[in-house]
C-alpha positions in Angstrom: -108.2 243.2 15.7 -108.1 239.4 16.0 -104.8 238.1 17.1 -103.6 234.5 16.2 -103.8 232.0 18.9 -100.8 229.8 19.6 -101.5 228.3 23.2 -98.3 226.4 23.5 -94.8 226.1 21.9 -93.4 223.2 20.2 -95.1 220.6 18.0 -98.2 220.9 20.2 -98.6 224.5 19.1 -97.8 223.8 15.5 -100.4 221.0 15.3 -103.0 223.3 16.8 -102.1 226.0 14.3 -102.4 223.7 11.5 -105.8 222.5 12.7 -107.3 225.9 13.3 -105.4 227.7 10.4 -108.5 228.3 8.1 -110.8 229.6 10.8 -108.0 231.7 12.4 -107.1 233.2 9.1 -110.6 233.9 8.2 -111.1 235.8 11.5 -107.9 237.6 11.1 -108.9 238.9 7.6 -112.1 240.0 8.7 -110.6 242.7 10.9 -111.6 246.3 10.1 -108.2 247.7 9.1 -107.2 244.7 7.0 -110.5 244.8 5.2 -110.1 248.5 4.5 -106.8 248.0 3.1 -107.7 245.1 0.9 -110.8 246.9 -0.4 -108.9 250.0 -1.2 -106.3 248.0 -3.1 -109.0 246.1 -5.0 -110.9 249.5 -6.0 -107.7 251.6 -7.0 -105.1 249.2 -8.3 -106.7 249.0 -11.8 -106.2 252.6 -12.4 -102.5 252.6 -11.8 -100.4 253.1 -14.8 -96.8 253.8 -13.5 -94.6 252.7 -10.6 -94.5 256.3 -9.5 -98.2 256.3 -9.0 -98.0 253.1 -7.1 -95.3 254.2 -4.7 -96.9 257.7 -4.2 -100.0 255.9 -2.7 -99.0 254.7 0.8 -102.1 252.5 1.2 -101.6 250.7 -2.1 -97.9 250.3 -1.4 -98.7 248.8 2.0 -100.5 246.0 0.4 -98.1 245.6 -2.6 -95.1 245.2 -0.3 -96.9 243.2 2.2 -97.8 240.7 -0.4 -94.1 239.8 -0.9 -93.0 240.2 2.6 -91.3 243.4 2.1 -93.4 245.6 4.3 -90.2 246.9 6.0 -89.5 248.8 2.8 -92.5 250.9 3.1 -90.4 254.1 3.6 -88.1 253.3 0.8 -90.1 254.7 -2.0 -87.4 255.6 -4.5 -85.9 252.3 -4.1 -89.1 250.4 -4.7 -89.9 252.6 -7.6 -86.6 251.6 -9.3 -87.1 248.0 -8.5 -90.6 248.2 -10.3 -89.5 250.5 -13.2 -86.5 248.5 -14.2 -88.4 245.3 -14.3 -86.6 241.9 -14.6 -86.0 241.4 -18.3 -82.6 243.1 -18.3 -79.9 241.2 -16.6 -78.5 244.3 -14.9 -82.0 245.4 -13.5 -81.9 246.4 -9.9 -84.3 243.5 -8.9 -81.9 241.0 -10.4 -78.9 242.2 -8.5 -80.3 241.1 -5.3 -79.9 237.6 -3.9 -83.3 237.9 -2.1 -85.7 236.8 -4.7 -88.7 238.6 -3.4 -87.8 241.8 -5.2 -87.7 240.2 -8.6 -90.9 238.4 -7.8 -92.6 241.6 -7.0 -91.3 243.4 -10.0 -92.4 240.6 -12.3 -95.9 240.4 -10.6 -96.7 244.0 -11.6 -95.0 244.3 -15.0 -93.9 247.9 -15.0 -90.5 247.2 -16.5 -89.4 247.5 -20.1 -90.4 244.5 -22.2 -93.1 243.6 -19.8 -96.8 244.1 -19.9 -98.8 245.8 -17.1 -100.7 243.3 -15.1 -102.7 245.4 -12.6 -105.8 245.5 -14.8 -106.1 241.7 -15.1 -109.3 240.4 -13.5 -107.5 238.1 -11.1 -104.5 240.4 -10.3 -105.9 242.4 -7.3 -107.4 239.3 -5.5 -104.2 237.4 -6.0 -102.2 240.1 -4.4 -104.8 240.6 -1.6 -104.8 236.9 -0.8 -100.9 236.9 -0.5 -100.9 240.1 1.6 -103.6 238.7 4.0 -101.6 235.4 4.5 -98.4 237.1 5.1 -100.0 239.6 7.5 -101.4 236.6 9.4 -97.9 235.1 9.4 -96.3 238.5 10.8 -99.1 238.5 13.6 -98.4 234.9 14.3 -94.7 235.7 14.8 -95.6 238.2 17.4 -97.1 235.3 19.5 -94.4 232.7 18.6 -91.5 233.6 16.0 -91.0 229.9 15.2 -94.5 229.5 14.0 -94.0 232.3 11.7 -91.0 230.6 10.0 -93.0 227.3 9.8 -96.0 229.0 8.0 -93.6 230.7 5.7 -91.9 227.4 4.7 -95.2 225.7 4.3 -96.3 228.3 1.9 -92.9 228.8 -0.1 -90.9 225.6 -0.2 -93.2 223.8 -2.6 -92.9 226.6 -5.2 -89.1 226.7 -4.8 -88.9 223.0 -5.1 -90.6 222.9 -8.5 -88.9 226.0 -9.9 -86.8 225.4 -13.1 -83.6 226.6 -11.6 -80.6 224.3 -11.1 -80.4 222.6 -7.7 -77.5 225.0 -6.6 -79.5 227.9 -7.8 -82.5 226.8 -5.5 -80.0 226.4 -2.6 -78.7 229.9 -3.1 -82.2 231.3 -3.5 -83.1 229.6 -0.2 -80.0 231.0 1.5 -80.9 234.4 0.6 -84.5 234.3 2.1 -84.0 234.9 5.8 -87.0 232.9 7.1 -86.1 229.8 5.0 -82.5 230.2 5.8 -83.2 230.4 9.6 -85.6 227.3 9.4 -82.9 225.2 7.5 -80.2 226.2 9.9 -82.2 225.2 12.9 -83.6 222.1 11.3 -79.8 221.1 10.5 -78.6 222.1 13.8 -76.1 224.5 12.4 -74.3 227.1 14.6 -75.3 230.8 14.8 -71.9 231.8 13.2 -72.5 229.4 10.2 -73.5 232.4 7.9 -70.0 233.9 8.5 -68.1 231.3 6.5 -67.5 231.4 2.6 -70.8 231.1 0.7 -69.7 228.1 -1.3 -68.7 226.3 1.8 -72.2 227.1 3.2 -73.8 225.5 0.1 -71.7 222.4 0.6 -72.6 222.0 4.3 -76.2 222.7 3.6 -76.2 219.9 0.9 -74.4 217.5 3.1 -76.8 218.0 6.0 -79.8 217.6 3.5 -78.3 214.2 2.5 -78.0 213.2 6.1 -81.4 214.2 7.2 -83.4 213.4 4.0 -81.4 211.1 2.0 -80.9 213.6 -0.9 -79.6 217.2 -1.4 -82.1 217.7 -4.2 -84.5 220.4 -3.1 -87.2 219.2 -5.5 -88.0 216.5 -2.8 -89.9 219.3 -1.0 -92.5 219.4 -3.8 -93.9 216.7 -1.5 -95.9 218.3 1.2 -95.1 215.4 3.5 -91.4 216.2 3.2 -92.1 219.8 3.9 -93.9 218.7 7.2 -90.9 216.5 8.0 -88.6 219.5 7.6 -90.9 221.7 9.7 -91.0 219.2 12.4 -87.3 218.9 12.6 -87.0 222.7 12.8 -89.5 223.0 15.5 -88.3 220.3 17.8 -84.6 221.4 17.5 -85.7 225.0 18.1 -87.7 223.9 21.2 -84.7 221.9 22.4 -82.4 224.9 21.9 -84.8 227.2 23.8 -85.1 224.6 26.6 -81.3 224.4 26.9 -80.9 228.0 26.8 -83.4 228.5 29.6 -82.0 225.7 31.6 -78.5 227.1 31.4 -79.7 230.5 32.5 -81.7 229.1 35.3 -78.7 227.0 36.5 -76.5 230.0 36.4 -79.0 231.9 38.5 -79.4 229.2 40.9 -75.6 228.8 41.3 -75.3 232.8 42.0 -78.1 232.6 44.6 -76.4 229.7 46.4 -73.0 231.7 46.4 -71.4 229.7 43.8 
């Protein structure tokens, strides 16, 4: 299987990945296993009528979950079935109880819930899910080469949609804070300490908004509807992440040198 190429870290690696993204993604999606999974989903998903049928087919479920970055839930079939069956129309539906918006997004996409219509037979449905699945699988594979690049790709793909959503600005921030990749990226971009997530959630919101005003001149997340601002955010993240890694490595090296010299 083709593995994404990230020859160097930092901004140089990110620029290289951006320039070669289309060709690398194409090579990656042509791998045998990915093609088989995608073809199988395309062939079979239209015949699925219930959430139980979907979760009972591991190959279909692999693509369905992967398309929403939920591949780690592959063995939680009962849980996923409940997420799908309850839908999102009722406020107390299981998907609506999670701060992580990906469960709600997945449930809405399939439409198994009460008051919803089943979308799996629509002409564009299978390809839309497959496209998401292949891109996220590429991000996962890239993360094995360089985790920071995975976060950057995720933000590049997701920030625009969050920015233009019809939620209130605070709701957007809470959604961002509930998505681990975006949260990690913003924390690093804003140079926040690792223990930041342990403070009160409302205090976290205030700090995020204050840092956004300092870094971007506004705490309104709609500003990231502009791809240029998204790239500015990613640049801050990558630069500060690289500095953090350098300082960590330098400190470790300095300690080792001190020990070798006998203190």
